[in-house]
TILUMKOL-859325 format. One line per 3 residues: number of its first residue (from 0); for each residue x, y, z of C-alpha. Coordinates in nm, 4 decimals, padded with zeros to 6 digits, always signed. Each point is the difference from the previous one (the first is absolute). Layout:
NUM> X:Y:Z  ...
***
This chain:
0> -08.8513:-22.8240:-20.4636  -00.3403:+00.0737:+00.1502  -00.0643:-00.0924:+00.3629
3> -00.3526:-00.0942:+00.0929  -00.1259:+00.0014:+00.3580  -00.0672:-00.3358:+00.1649
6> -00.3612:-00.1102:-00.0125  -00.1924:+00.0901:+00.3149  +00.0567:-00.2570:+00.2737
9> +00.3311:-00.1288:-00.1396  +00.3256:+00.0475:+00.1870  +00.3122:+00.1173:-00.1784
12> +00.3457:-00.1324:+00.0791  +00.3329:+00.1357:-00.1216  +00.2593:-00.2385:-00.1439
15> +00.3560:+00.0552:-00.1189  +00.1065:-00.0481:-00.3616  +00.3588:-00.0699:-00.1060
18> +00.0654:+00.0607:-00.3693  +00.2864:-00.0767:-00.2352  +00.0524:-00.0272:-00.3757
21> +00.0427:-00.3376:-00.1608  +00.0066:-00.0731:-00.3722  -00.1597:+00.3335:-00.0933
24> -00.2878:-00.0348:+00.2484  -00.0552:+00.1253:+00.3536  -00.0377:-00.2758:+00.2588
27> -00.1907:+00.0898:+00.3171  +00.0111:-00.2090:+00.3164  -00.2025:+00.0320:+00.3210
30> +00.2241:-00.1236:+00.2847  -00.2849:-00.0254:+00.2524  -00.1855:-00.2735:-00.1868
33> +00.2432:-00.1107:-00.2712  -00.2041:+00.1002:-00.3034  +00.1854:+00.0951:-00.3176
36> -00.1142:+00.1628:-00.3231  +00.1431:+00.1982:-00.2888  -00.0833:+00.2704:-00.2501
39> +00.1407:+00.2171:-00.2771  -00.0009:+00.3045:+00.2306  +00.0395:+00.0490:+00.3754
42> -00.3675:+00.0967:+00.0224  -00.1126:-00.3089:-00.1897  +00.2210:-00.2296:+00.2098
45> -00.1380:+00.1471:+00.3254  -00.3605:-00.0191:-00.1267  +00.0543:-00.3660:-00.0951
48> +00.1608:-00.0663:+00.3386  -00.2960:+00.1621:+00.1752  -00.2420:-00.2257:-00.1869
51> +00.2096:-00.3104:+00.0705  +00.0281:+00.0905:+00.3698  -00.3750:+00.0643:+00.0312
54> -00.0786:-00.3382:-00.1578  +00.2582:-00.1767:+00.2161  -00.1285:+00.1730:+00.3161
57> -00.3543:-00.1218:-00.0653  +00.1230:-00.3593:+00.0313  +00.2808:+00.0551:+00.2524
60> -00.0673:+00.3039:+00.2229  +00.3278:+00.1637:+00.1123  +00.0988:-00.0061:+00.3662
63> -00.0722:+00.3191:+00.1920  +00.3001:+00.2075:+00.0973  +00.2458:-00.1889:-00.2191
66> +00.2124:+00.2647:-00.1711  +00.3408:-00.0552:-00.1554  +00.2988:+00.2121:+00.0889
69> +00.1422:+00.1453:-00.3195  +00.3566:+00.1303:+00.0017  +00.3030:+00.0221:-00.2258
72> +00.3579:-00.1154:+00.0377  +00.3231:+00.0294:-00.1954  +00.2437:-00.2616:-00.1221
75> +00.3404:+00.0440:-00.1592  -00.0168:-00.0313:-00.3774  +00.1459:-00.3274:-00.1155
78> -00.0412:-00.1623:+00.3438  -00.0491:-00.3731:-00.0077  -00.2088:-00.2044:+00.2412
***
């Protein structure tokens, strides 16, 4: 994957991507704005998510300072809700 610098005068913002495999594809989600995309590889899924997030952000600019807290937790195998 090749990274290109932002055009002069444009601000860059960092977003989180959560990925998982589903039906032989990688699904990528951006928790800050709710965009979702997919691809055959991790790189393709993230590139597609970046494009989807850029297009979404043009119409609906994200709130400043809104960052999710990402953590993990454990559950007992076979536990029922």
